DSSP file (Angstrom, degrees, kcal/mol; ACC not computed):
  #  RESIDUE AA STRUCTURE BP1 BP2  ACC     N-H-->O    O-->H-N    N-H-->O    O-->H-N    TCO  KAPPA ALPHA  PHI   PSI    X-CA   Y-CA   Z-CA
    1    1 A M              0   0    0      0, 0.0     2,-0.4     0, 0.0     9,-0.2   0.000 360.0 360.0 360.0 136.8   -2.2 -112.9  177.4
    2    2 A K  E     -A    9   0A   0      7,-2.3     7,-3.5     2,-0.0     2,-0.5  -0.985 360.0-144.0-133.6 145.0   -3.6 -111.3  180.6
    3    3 A R  E     +A    8   0A   0     -2,-0.4     2,-0.4     5,-0.2     5,-0.2  -0.932  17.6 175.8-112.0 129.8   -6.0 -112.6  183.2
    4    4 A I  E >   -A    7   0A   0      3,-2.3     3,-2.6    -2,-0.5     2,-0.1  -0.986  67.3 -43.0-132.1 122.3   -8.6 -110.4  184.9
    5    5 A R  T 3  S-     0   0    0     -2,-0.4   142,-0.1     1,-0.3   138,-0.0  -0.416 125.2 -26.4  54.1-124.9  -11.0 -112.1  187.3
    6    6 A K  T 3  S+     0   0    0     -2,-0.1    -1,-0.3    -3,-0.1     2,-0.3   0.403 120.1  99.7 -95.5   4.0  -12.1 -115.3  185.4
    7    7 A C  E <   -A    4   0A   0     -3,-2.6    -3,-2.3    41,-0.0     2,-0.5  -0.637  58.9-149.8 -98.5 147.2  -11.4 -113.8  181.9
    8    8 A I  E     -AB   3  49A   0     41,-2.6    41,-1.9    -2,-0.3     2,-0.4  -0.964  14.8-158.4-112.4 128.8   -8.4 -114.3  179.6
    9    9 A F  E     +AB   2  48A   0     -7,-3.5    -7,-2.3    -2,-0.5     2,-0.3  -0.914  12.7 176.9-112.9 133.1   -7.5 -111.3  177.3
   10   10 A R  E     + B   0  47A   0     37,-2.4    37,-2.7    -2,-0.4    -2,-0.0  -0.869  60.2  23.8-127.2 161.7   -5.5 -111.7  174.1
   11   11 A N  S    S+     0   0    0     -2,-0.3    63,-0.2    35,-0.2    -1,-0.2   0.863  82.0 163.0  52.5  42.7   -4.5 -109.3  171.4
   12   12 A H        -     0   0    0     -3,-0.2    33,-0.2    34,-0.2    34,-0.2  -0.380  39.3 -97.0 -85.3 167.8   -4.8 -106.3  173.7
   13   13 A G        -     0   0    0     31,-3.1    31,-0.5     1,-0.2    -1,-0.2  -0.097  57.1 -64.4 -74.4 179.2   -3.4 -102.8  173.1
   14   14 A Q        -     0   0    0     58,-0.5    -1,-0.2    56,-0.2    56,-0.2  -0.283  67.3 -85.3 -63.9 151.0   -0.2 -101.5  174.5
   15   15 A D        -     0   0    0     -3,-0.1     2,-0.3     1,-0.1    -1,-0.1  -0.266  49.9-146.9 -56.8 143.8    0.1 -101.1  178.3
   16   16 A L        -     0   0    0     24,-0.5     2,-0.3    25,-0.2    -1,-0.1  -0.821   5.6-140.3-115.3 152.7   -1.3  -97.8  179.5
   17   17 A S     >  -     0   0    0     -2,-0.3     4,-1.8     1,-0.1     3,-0.2  -0.703  32.2-111.2-100.0 162.7   -0.4  -95.5  182.4
   18   18 A L  H  > S+     0   0    0     -2,-0.3     4,-2.6     1,-0.2     5,-0.2   0.862 120.0  58.0 -59.4 -36.0   -3.0  -93.7  184.5
   19   19 A E  H  > S+     0   0    0      1,-0.2     4,-2.1     2,-0.2    -1,-0.2   0.882 104.3  50.2 -63.2 -38.8   -1.8  -90.4  182.9
   20   20 A E  H  > S+     0   0    0     -3,-0.2     4,-1.9     2,-0.2    -1,-0.2   0.892 111.3  48.5 -67.6 -38.9   -2.6  -91.8  179.4
   21   21 A I  H  X S+     0   0    0     -4,-1.8     4,-2.5     2,-0.2    -2,-0.2   0.935 112.4  48.4 -64.8 -45.6   -6.1  -92.8  180.4
   22   22 A E  H  X S+     0   0    0     -4,-2.6     4,-2.6     1,-0.2    -2,-0.2   0.850 107.9  55.1 -64.6 -34.3   -6.7  -89.4  182.0
   23   23 A R  H  X S+     0   0    0     -4,-2.1     4,-2.4     2,-0.2    -1,-0.2   0.916 109.2  47.7 -63.4 -42.3   -5.4  -87.7  178.8
   24   24 A F  H  X S+     0   0    0     -4,-1.9     4,-1.6     2,-0.2    -2,-0.2   0.924 111.6  50.5 -63.1 -44.9   -8.0  -89.6  176.8
   25   25 A E  H  X>S+     0   0    0     -4,-2.5     5,-2.4     1,-0.2     4,-0.6   0.922 112.3  47.0 -58.2 -45.1  -10.7  -88.7  179.3
   26   26 A N  H ><5S+     0   0    0     -4,-2.6     3,-0.7     1,-0.2    -1,-0.2   0.887 106.8  57.2 -65.6 -39.2   -9.8  -85.0  179.1
   27   27 A E  H 3<5S+     0   0    0     -4,-2.4    -1,-0.2     1,-0.2    -2,-0.2   0.860 119.9  30.0 -59.6 -36.4   -9.7  -85.1  175.3
   28   28 A Y  H 3<5S-     0   0    0     -4,-1.6    -1,-0.2    -3,-0.2    -2,-0.2   0.299 107.1-120.9-107.8   7.8  -13.3  -86.3  175.2
   29   29 A S  T <<5 +     0   0    0     -3,-0.7     2,-0.3    -4,-0.6    -3,-0.2   0.921  69.8 128.4  52.7  49.9  -14.5  -84.6  178.4
   30   30 A I      < -     0   0    0     -5,-2.4     2,-0.4    -6,-0.1    -1,-0.2  -0.782  52.2-144.1-126.2 169.9  -15.5  -87.9  179.9
   31   31 A K        -     0   0    0     -2,-0.3     3,-0.1    -3,-0.1    -9,-0.0  -0.905  16.0-146.9-139.5 109.3  -14.9  -89.7  183.2
   32   32 A F        -     0   0    0     -2,-0.4    80,-0.1   -11,-0.1    79,-0.0  -0.477  31.1-102.7 -70.2 143.2  -14.5  -93.5  183.1
   33   33 A P    >>  -     0   0    0      0, 0.0     4,-2.0     0, 0.0     3,-0.5  -0.362  33.5-114.1 -60.1 149.2  -15.8  -95.4  186.1
   34   34 A E  H 3> S+     0   0    0      1,-0.2     4,-2.5     2,-0.2     5,-0.2   0.859 113.8  56.7 -58.8 -40.1  -12.9  -96.6  188.4
   35   35 A E  H 3> S+     0   0    0      1,-0.2     4,-1.6     2,-0.2    -1,-0.2   0.892 109.2  47.1 -60.3 -38.1  -13.5 -100.3  187.8
   36   36 A Y  H <> S+     0   0    0     -3,-0.5     4,-2.4     2,-0.2    -1,-0.2   0.890 109.4  52.9 -71.8 -38.4  -13.1  -99.7  184.1
   37   37 A K  H  X S+     0   0    0     -4,-2.0     4,-1.9     1,-0.2    -2,-0.2   0.915 107.5  52.6 -60.2 -41.9   -9.9  -97.6  184.5
   38   38 A S  H  X S+     0   0    0     -4,-2.5     4,-1.0     1,-0.2    -1,-0.2   0.895 108.4  51.1 -61.0 -39.4   -8.5 -100.5  186.6
   39   39 A F  H >X S+     0   0    0     -4,-1.6     4,-3.5     1,-0.2     3,-0.9   0.937 108.0  51.7 -60.7 -47.8   -9.3 -102.9  183.7
   40   40 A L  H 3< S+     0   0    0     -4,-2.4   -24,-0.5     1,-0.3    -1,-0.2   0.837 104.9  56.5 -60.8 -32.7   -7.5 -100.6  181.2
   41   41 A L  H 3< S+     0   0    0     -4,-1.9    -1,-0.3    -5,-0.2   -25,-0.2   0.785 118.3  32.9 -69.7 -26.1   -4.4 -100.5  183.4
   42   42 A V  H << S+     0   0    0     -4,-1.0     2,-0.4    -3,-0.9    -2,-0.2   0.875 136.8  12.6 -95.0 -48.4   -4.2 -104.3  183.3
   43   43 A S     <  -     0   0    0     -4,-3.5     2,-2.2    -5,-0.2    -1,-0.3  -0.931  65.5-149.8-135.5 109.9   -5.5 -105.1  179.8
   44   44 A N        -     0   0    0    -31,-0.5   -31,-3.1    -2,-0.4    -4,-0.1  -0.521  65.5 -67.3 -79.0  77.0   -6.0 -102.3  177.3
   45   45 A G  S    S+     0   0    0     -2,-2.2    23,-0.2   -33,-0.2     2,-0.2  -0.347  76.7 139.2  75.5-157.1   -8.9 -103.9  175.5
   46   46 A G  B     -C   67   0B   0     21,-2.2    21,-3.0   -34,-0.2     2,-0.3  -0.468  56.5 -43.7 112.8 178.4   -8.5 -107.1  173.5
   47   47 A E  E     -B   10   0A   0    -37,-2.7   -37,-2.4    19,-0.2     2,-0.4  -0.623  58.2-151.2 -84.6 145.8  -10.3 -110.3  172.8
   48   48 A V  E     -B    9   0A   0     16,-0.3   -39,-0.2    -2,-0.3    16,-0.1  -0.918   4.9-128.2-126.3 145.9  -11.8 -112.1  175.8
   49   49 A E  E    S+B    8   0A   0    -41,-1.9   -41,-2.6    -2,-0.4     2,-0.2  -0.996  96.0  32.7-131.1 132.1  -12.6 -115.7  176.8
   50   50 A P  S    S+     0   0    0      0, 0.0   101,-0.2     0, 0.0    -1,-0.1   0.690  79.0 172.9 -68.7 165.8  -15.2 -116.5  177.8
   51   51 A S        +     0   0    0     99,-0.4    13,-1.5    -2,-0.2     2,-0.3   0.365  37.0  95.4-128.7   4.4  -17.1 -114.0  175.7
   52   52 A E  E     +HI  63 150C   0     98,-2.3    98,-2.8    11,-0.2     2,-0.3  -0.760  42.2 171.8-107.1 149.5  -20.9 -114.6  176.0
   53   53 A F  E     -H   62   0C   0      9,-2.4     9,-1.9    -2,-0.3     2,-0.3  -0.970  24.5-128.7-148.2 160.1  -23.3 -112.8  178.3
   54   54 A N  E     -H   61   0C   0     -2,-0.3     7,-0.3     7,-0.2     5,-0.1  -0.803  31.2-109.3-106.3 153.3  -27.0 -112.5  179.0
   55   55 A F    >   -     0   0    0      5,-3.1     3,-1.4    -2,-0.3    83,-0.3  -0.403  57.3 -73.0 -71.6 159.4  -29.0 -109.3  179.3
   56   56 A Q  T 3  S-     0   0    0     81,-2.4    -1,-0.1     1,-0.3    83,-0.1  -0.314 116.4  -3.4 -57.6 130.8  -30.2 -108.4  182.8
   57   57 A N  T 3  S+     0   0    0      1,-0.2     2,-0.3    81,-0.2    -1,-0.3   0.843 117.7 101.1  54.9  39.6  -33.1 -110.7  184.0
   58   58 A S  S <  S-     0   0    0     -3,-1.4    -1,-0.2     2,-0.1    -4,-0.0  -0.981  70.4-142.2-148.1 155.8  -33.2 -112.4  180.6
   59   59 A S  S    S+     0   0    0     -2,-0.3     2,-0.2    -5,-0.1    -1,-0.1   0.468  83.5  91.3 -94.8  -4.8  -32.1 -115.6  178.8
   60   60 A D        +     0   0    0     -4,-0.1    -5,-3.1    -5,-0.1     2,-0.3  -0.561  52.4 130.7 -83.3 154.1  -31.3 -113.5  175.7
   61   61 A G  E     -H   54   0C   0     -7,-0.3    -7,-0.2    -2,-0.2     2,-0.2  -0.874  36.6-132.1-171.2-155.2  -27.8 -112.1  175.3
   62   62 A S  E     -H   53   0C   0     -9,-1.9    -9,-2.4    -2,-0.3     2,-0.3  -0.754  20.7-106.3-157.7-159.1  -24.9 -111.6  173.0
   63   63 A D  E     -H   52   0C   0    -11,-0.2     2,-0.5    -2,-0.2   -11,-0.2  -0.835  22.5-112.7-138.4 175.0  -21.1 -112.0  172.8
   64   64 A I        -     0   0    0    -13,-1.5   -16,-0.3    -2,-0.3    38,-0.3  -0.970  17.7-175.9-115.5 121.7  -18.0 -109.8  172.7
   65   65 A Q  S    S-     0   0    0     36,-2.9     2,-0.3    -2,-0.5    37,-0.2   0.927  73.7 -33.7 -76.2 -48.4  -16.0 -109.7  169.6
   66   66 A Y  E     - D   0 101B   0     35,-1.4    35,-2.1   -19,-0.1    -1,-0.3  -0.951  54.1-114.0-166.8 154.0  -13.4 -107.5  171.3
   67   67 A F  E     -CD  46 100B   0    -21,-3.0   -21,-2.2    -2,-0.3    33,-0.3  -0.713  44.9-108.2 -85.3 142.2  -12.9 -104.7  173.9
   68   68 A F        -     0   0    0     31,-2.9     2,-0.3    -2,-0.3    10,-0.2  -0.404  31.1-144.1 -71.9 148.5  -11.7 -101.4  172.4
   69   69 A S  B     -j   78   0D   0      8,-0.5    10,-3.1     2,-0.2     2,-0.5  -0.867  12.3-123.8-113.4 146.9   -8.2 -100.2  173.1
   70   70 A I  S    S+     0   0    0     -2,-0.3     2,-0.2     8,-0.2   -56,-0.2  -0.792  83.9   8.3 -84.4 128.7   -6.8  -96.8  173.7
   71   71 A G  S    S-     0   0    0     -2,-0.5     8,-0.2   -58,-0.1     9,-0.2  -0.584 116.7  -4.3  98.6-163.6   -4.0  -96.1  171.2
   72   72 A E        -     0   0    0     -2,-0.2   -58,-0.5     6,-0.1     2,-0.3  -0.337  64.2-166.6 -69.3 144.6   -3.0  -98.2  168.2
   73   73 A V        -     0   0    0      3,-0.1     2,-1.0   -60,-0.1     5,-0.1  -0.928  26.6-123.5-130.1 155.3   -4.6 -101.5  167.6
   74   74 A N  S    S-     0   0    0     -2,-0.3     3,-0.1   -63,-0.2    -2,-0.0  -0.809  87.0 -27.1 -96.4  93.4   -3.9 -104.5  165.4
   75   75 A G  S    S+     0   0    0     -2,-1.0    -1,-0.1     1,-0.2     2,-0.0   0.121 111.8  55.9  79.8 157.5   -7.1 -104.8  163.5
   76   76 A G  S    S-     0   0    0     -3,-0.1     2,-0.3    -8,-0.0    -1,-0.2  -0.174  95.2 -51.1  76.5-175.4  -10.5 -103.6  164.7
   77   77 A L        -     0   0    0     -3,-0.1    -8,-0.5    -5,-0.1     2,-0.2  -0.744  46.0-132.5-100.4 143.6  -11.4 -100.2  165.9
   78   78 A S  B  >  -j   69   0D   0     -2,-0.3     4,-2.1   -10,-0.2    -8,-0.2  -0.497  29.6-110.0 -83.9 163.5   -9.5  -98.1  168.5
   79   79 A M  H  > S+     0   0    0    -10,-3.1     4,-2.8     1,-0.2     5,-0.2   0.872 119.8  56.8 -62.1 -35.7  -11.5  -96.4  171.2
   80   80 A K  H  > S+     0   0    0    -11,-0.4     4,-2.2     2,-0.2    -1,-0.2   0.929 107.5  47.1 -61.0 -46.0  -10.7  -93.0  169.6
   81   81 A E  H  > S+     0   0    0      1,-0.2     4,-2.1     2,-0.2    -1,-0.2   0.903 113.3  49.0 -62.2 -41.2  -12.3  -94.2  166.3
   82   82 A V  H  X>S+     0   0    0     -4,-2.1     4,-2.8     2,-0.2     5,-0.5   0.913 110.2  50.2 -66.6 -43.1  -15.3  -95.5  168.2
   83   83 A F  I  X>S+     0   0    0     -4,-2.8     5,-2.3     1,-0.2     4,-1.6   0.906 111.4  49.1 -62.1 -40.6  -15.7  -92.3  170.2
   84   84 A E  I  <5S+     0   0    0     -4,-2.2     5,-0.4    -5,-0.2    -1,-0.2   0.894 115.8  43.6 -66.0 -38.6  -15.5  -90.2  167.0
   85   85 A M  I  <5S+     0   0    0     -4,-2.1    -2,-0.2    -5,-0.2    -1,-0.2   0.897 131.3  18.4 -71.6 -41.5  -18.1  -92.4  165.2
   86   86 A Y  I  <>S+     0   0    0     -4,-2.8     5,-1.9    -5,-0.2     6,-1.7   0.823 129.7  36.1-106.7 -37.7  -20.6  -92.7  168.1
   87   87 A I  I ><<S+     0   0    0     -4,-1.6     3,-1.5    -5,-0.5    -3,-0.2   0.948 120.9  41.1 -84.8 -54.4  -20.0  -90.0  170.7
   88   88 A L  T 3 <S+     0   0    0     -5,-2.3    -4,-0.1     1,-0.3    -3,-0.1   0.828 117.6  49.2 -66.0 -30.5  -19.0  -87.0  168.5
   89   89 A N  T 3 5S-     0   0    0     -5,-0.4    -1,-0.3    -6,-0.4    -2,-0.2   0.365 111.0-125.2 -88.4   5.5  -21.7  -87.9  165.9
   90   90 A K  T < 5 +     0   0    0     -3,-1.5    -3,-0.2     1,-0.1    -2,-0.1   0.810  68.4 134.4  57.6  36.1  -24.3  -88.2  168.7
   91   91 A R      < +     0   0    0     -5,-1.9    39,-0.2    -6,-0.2    -4,-0.2   0.735  68.1  48.1 -82.4 -24.1  -25.4  -91.7  167.8
   92   92 A L  S    S-     0   0    0     -6,-1.7     2,-0.0     4,-0.1    -2,-0.0  -0.834 102.8 -94.8-110.5 151.3  -25.2  -92.7  171.5
   93   93 A P    >   -     0   0    0      0, 0.0     3,-2.0     0, 0.0    -2,-0.1  -0.404  43.3-113.8 -58.3 144.8  -26.7  -90.9  174.5
   94   94 A E  T 3  S+     0   0    0      1,-0.3    -3,-0.0    -4,-0.1    -7,-0.0   0.701 113.3  57.9 -61.2 -20.4  -23.9  -88.7  175.9
   95   95 A Y  T 3  S+     0   0    0     16,-0.1    17,-2.6   -65,-0.0     2,-0.5   0.614  88.3  87.4 -85.5 -11.6  -23.7  -90.7  179.1
   96   96 A L  E <   - E   0 111B   0     -3,-2.0    15,-0.2    15,-0.2    -4,-0.1  -0.787  59.4-165.4 -94.2 124.9  -23.0  -94.1  177.4
   97   97 A L  E     - E   0 110B   0     13,-2.7    13,-2.3    -2,-0.5     2,-0.2  -0.936  22.1-125.0-109.8 120.2  -19.3  -94.8  176.7
   98   98 A P  E     + E   0 109B   0      0, 0.0    11,-0.3     0, 0.0     3,-0.1  -0.434  35.5 165.9 -69.1 132.4  -18.6  -97.7  174.3
   99   99 A L  E     -     0   0B   0      9,-3.5   -31,-2.9     1,-0.3     2,-0.3   0.700  60.5  -1.3-111.1 -35.3  -16.3 -100.4  175.7
  100  100 A A  E     -DE  67 108B   0      8,-1.8     8,-2.5   -33,-0.3     2,-0.4  -0.930  57.6-129.1-154.5 168.7  -16.7 -103.3  173.3
  101  101 A I  E     -DE  66 107B   0    -35,-2.1   -36,-2.9    -2,-0.3   -35,-1.4  -0.967  18.9-139.5-127.9 144.6  -18.4 -104.5  170.1
  102  102 A D    >   -     0   0    0      4,-2.5     3,-1.6    -2,-0.4   -38,-0.2  -0.407  37.6 -94.2 -94.6 178.6  -20.3 -107.8  169.6
  103  103 A S  T 3  S+     0   0    0      1,-0.3   -39,-0.1    -2,-0.1    -1,-0.1   0.630 124.3  55.0 -70.3 -12.1  -20.1 -110.0  166.5
  104  104 A G  T 3  S-     0   0    0    -41,-0.2    -1,-0.3     2,-0.1     3,-0.1   0.356 121.3-102.0 -99.7   4.6  -23.2 -108.2  165.1
  105  105 A G  S <  S+     0   0    0     -3,-1.6     2,-0.2     1,-0.3    -2,-0.1   0.554  78.1 135.2  87.4   8.3  -21.8 -104.7  165.3
  106  106 A N        -     0   0    0     19,-0.1    -4,-2.5    20,-0.1     2,-0.3  -0.504  50.0-121.3 -84.9 160.1  -23.7 -103.7  168.5
  107  107 A L  E     -EF 101 124B   0     17,-1.9    17,-3.2    -6,-0.2     2,-0.5  -0.786   7.2-148.3-108.2 146.2  -21.9 -102.0  171.3
  108  108 A I  E     -EF 100 123B   0     -8,-2.5    -9,-3.5    -2,-0.3    -8,-1.8  -0.963  34.1-177.9-104.4 126.6  -21.4 -102.8  175.0
  109  109 A C  E     -EF  98 122B   0     13,-2.9    13,-2.7    -2,-0.5     2,-0.4  -0.799  23.0-140.1-127.6 162.7  -21.3  -99.5  176.9
  110  110 A I  E     -EF  97 121B   0    -13,-2.3   -13,-2.7    -2,-0.3     2,-0.3  -0.967  26.4-115.8-124.6 143.3  -20.8  -98.2  180.4
  111  111 A S  E     -E   96   0B   0      9,-2.5     8,-2.6    -2,-0.4   -15,-0.2  -0.595  22.3-176.1 -80.7 133.3  -22.7  -95.4  182.1
  112  112 A S        +     0   0    0    -17,-2.6     6,-0.1    -2,-0.3    -1,-0.1   0.280  41.7 129.5-106.4   6.6  -20.8  -92.3  183.0
  113  113 A R        -     0   0    0    -18,-0.3     2,-1.2     4,-0.2    -2,-0.0  -0.332  63.6-130.5 -60.9 142.3  -23.8  -90.6  184.7
  114  114 A E  S    S+     0   0    0      3,-0.1     2,-0.2     4,-0.1    -1,-0.1  -0.440  81.3  74.8 -91.5  59.6  -23.2  -89.4  188.2
  115  115 A D  S >  S-     0   0    0     -2,-1.2     3,-1.7     0, 0.0     0, 0.0  -0.641 109.5 -53.8-144.6-158.5  -26.2  -91.1  189.6
  116  116 A G  T 3  S+     0   0    0      1,-0.3    -2,-0.1    -2,-0.2    -3,-0.0   0.600 130.2  57.6 -66.0 -11.2  -27.4  -94.6  190.5
  117  117 A T  T >  S+     0   0    0      2,-0.1     3,-2.7     3,-0.1    -6,-0.3   0.456  71.6 131.1 -98.5  -0.7  -26.5  -95.8  187.0
  118  118 A H  T <  S+     0   0    0     -3,-1.7    -6,-0.2     1,-0.3     3,-0.1  -0.321  82.0  10.0 -56.1 121.7  -22.8  -94.8  187.2
  119  119 A G  T 3  S+     0   0    0     -8,-2.6    -1,-0.3     1,-0.3    -7,-0.1   0.326  92.1 140.1  90.1  -7.4  -20.8  -97.8  186.1
  120  120 A C    <   -     0   0    0     -3,-2.7    -9,-2.5    21,-0.1     2,-0.4  -0.407  48.4-130.8 -67.4 147.5  -23.8  -99.9  184.9
  121  121 A V  E     -FG 110 139B   0     18,-2.5    17,-2.7   -11,-0.2    18,-1.2  -0.857  27.4-176.2-107.1 136.2  -23.1 -101.8  181.7
  122  122 A Y  E     -FG 109 137B   0    -13,-2.7   -13,-2.9    -2,-0.4     2,-0.5  -0.876  24.8-129.8-130.3 157.8  -25.6 -101.7  178.8
  123  123 A F  E     -FG 108 136B   0     13,-2.9    13,-2.8    -2,-0.3     2,-0.6  -0.936  19.2-157.0-105.6 128.8  -26.1 -103.3  175.3
  124  124 A W  E     -FG 107 135B   0    -17,-3.2   -17,-1.9    -2,-0.5     2,-0.8  -0.938   6.9-150.9-111.6 112.3  -26.7 -100.8  172.5
  125  125 A D    >   -     0   0    0      9,-2.9     3,-1.2    -2,-0.6   -19,-0.1  -0.730   5.1-164.5 -86.9 109.2  -28.6 -102.4  169.5
  126  126 A H  G >  S+     0   0    0     -2,-0.8     3,-1.3     1,-0.3    -1,-0.2   0.749  85.3  64.8 -67.9 -22.8  -27.5 -100.6  166.4
  127  127 A E  G 3  S+     0   0    0      1,-0.3    -1,-0.3     7,-0.1    -2,-0.0   0.719 106.9  42.9 -73.0 -18.6  -30.4 -102.1  164.4
  128  128 A L  G X  S+     0   0    0     -3,-1.2     3,-2.2     6,-0.1    -1,-0.3   0.066  83.8 156.0-109.6  21.9  -32.9 -100.2  166.6
  129  129 A E  T <   +     0   0    0     -3,-1.3     3,-0.1     1,-0.3    -3,-0.1  -0.209  65.9  25.1 -53.8 134.6  -30.9  -96.9  166.6
  130  130 A G  T 3  S+     0   0    0      1,-0.3     2,-0.4   -39,-0.2    -1,-0.3   0.336  99.8 104.0  91.4  -6.5  -33.1  -93.9  167.4
  131  131 A I  S X  S-     0   0    0     -3,-2.2     3,-1.9     1,-0.1    -1,-0.3  -0.917  73.9-133.1-109.1 134.4  -35.6  -96.1  169.3
  132  132 A S  G >  S+     0   0    0     -2,-0.4     3,-0.8     1,-0.3    -1,-0.1   0.740 101.2  64.4 -61.1 -23.1  -35.6  -95.8  173.0
  133  133 A K  G 3  S+     0   0    0      1,-0.2    -1,-0.3    -5,-0.1    -4,-0.1   0.303  76.7  88.2 -84.4  11.5  -35.7  -99.6  173.5
  134  134 A N  G <  S+     0   0    0     -3,-1.9    -9,-2.9    -6,-0.3     2,-0.6   0.471  72.1  78.6 -88.7   1.0  -32.4 -100.1  171.8
  135  135 A I  E <   -G  124   0B   0     -3,-0.8   -11,-0.2   -11,-0.2    -1,-0.1  -0.940  63.9-176.7-111.7 115.0  -30.5  -99.7  175.2
  136  136 A I  E     -G  123   0B   0    -13,-2.8   -13,-2.9    -2,-0.6     2,-0.1  -0.937  24.7-121.4-117.9 127.2  -30.7 -102.9  177.2
  137  137 A P  E     +G  122   0B   0      0, 0.0   -81,-2.4     0, 0.0   -15,-0.2  -0.372  31.6 169.8 -65.7 143.0  -29.3 -103.3  180.8
  138  138 A I  E     -     0   0B   0    -17,-2.7     2,-0.3     1,-0.5   -16,-0.2   0.695  59.5 -16.8-114.2 -62.9  -26.7 -106.0  181.3
  139  139 A T  E     -G  121   0B   0    -18,-1.2   -18,-2.5   -83,-0.1    -1,-0.5  -0.921  52.8-116.4-144.7 169.2  -25.1 -105.6  184.8
  140  140 A Y  S    S+     0   0    0     -2,-0.3     2,-0.3   -20,-0.2     3,-0.1   0.511  95.0  16.9 -85.7  -7.9  -24.8 -103.0  187.6
  141  141 A S  S  > S-     0   0    0      1,-0.1     4,-1.7   -20,-0.1   -20,-0.2  -0.987  74.1-112.1-158.6 163.2  -20.9 -102.7  187.3
  142  142 A F  H  > S+     0   0    0     -2,-0.3     4,-2.4     2,-0.2     5,-0.2   0.919 117.6  50.0 -66.0 -43.8  -18.0 -103.5  185.0
  143  143 A N  H  > S+     0   0    0      1,-0.2     4,-2.5     2,-0.2    -1,-0.2   0.894 109.3  51.9 -63.1 -38.4  -16.6 -106.2  187.4
  144  144 A A  H  > S+     0   0    0      2,-0.2     4,-1.4     1,-0.2    -1,-0.2   0.870 108.3  53.2 -63.6 -35.0  -20.1 -107.8  187.5
  145  145 A F  H  X S+     0   0    0     -4,-1.7     4,-0.8     2,-0.2     3,-0.4   0.948 109.1  47.0 -63.7 -48.4  -20.1 -107.8  183.7
  146  146 A L  H >< S+     0   0    0     -4,-2.4     3,-0.9     1,-0.2    -2,-0.2   0.911 111.8  51.7 -59.0 -41.5  -16.7 -109.6  183.6
  147  147 A D  H 3< S+     0   0    0     -4,-2.5    -1,-0.2     1,-0.2    -2,-0.2   0.781 105.7  56.3 -65.5 -26.2  -17.9 -112.1  186.2
  148  148 A S  H 3< S+     0   0    0     -4,-1.4    -1,-0.2    -3,-0.4    -2,-0.2   0.652  80.0 111.7 -81.8 -14.6  -21.1 -112.7  184.0
  149  149 A L    <<  +     0   0    0     -3,-0.9     2,-0.3    -4,-0.8   -96,-0.2  -0.351  42.5 148.6 -64.1 138.2  -19.1 -113.7  180.9
  150  150 A D  B     -I   52   0C   0    -98,-2.8   -98,-2.3    -2,-0.0     2,-0.5  -0.874  50.2-101.2-154.0 179.7  -19.5 -117.4  180.1
  151  151 A T              0   0    0     -2,-0.3  -102,-0.0  -101,-0.2    -2,-0.0  -0.982 360.0 360.0-116.0 117.9  -19.6 -119.9  177.3
  152  152 A F              0   0    0     -2,-0.5    -1,-0.1   -99,-0.0   -99,-0.0   0.402 360.0 360.0-103.9 360.0  -23.2 -120.9  176.4
């Protein structure tokens, strides 16, 4: 069990070094936002409590089934498997990096764009895949996302 901000993480992946995170970034030609890298160094994915969130400026929201882990995982999908399914197969816009999955199979993603959206967290609705309205803003940063998690 690991605590980050107000969240408790269980069933996380093996501890990571900065070099292992950078190797993953290089393998997929991506750059994780610094707040997310800091999270991976403390808790490499896992189940989180509390796990529910609202979309930005909305009373609608979802939950987190688990955050993806780099490396081997006990059940669920690894970040490598998710990147191969969604990034390499171009199911997600190239700037969205999947971080977690909800109980309905939708993704929680973070923006890797080098603009004003860098580090913003989004909800990707798989049932509306291919429609521009399937990407819904959640928060302006990863830490703000963790702070927004609650039990409703």
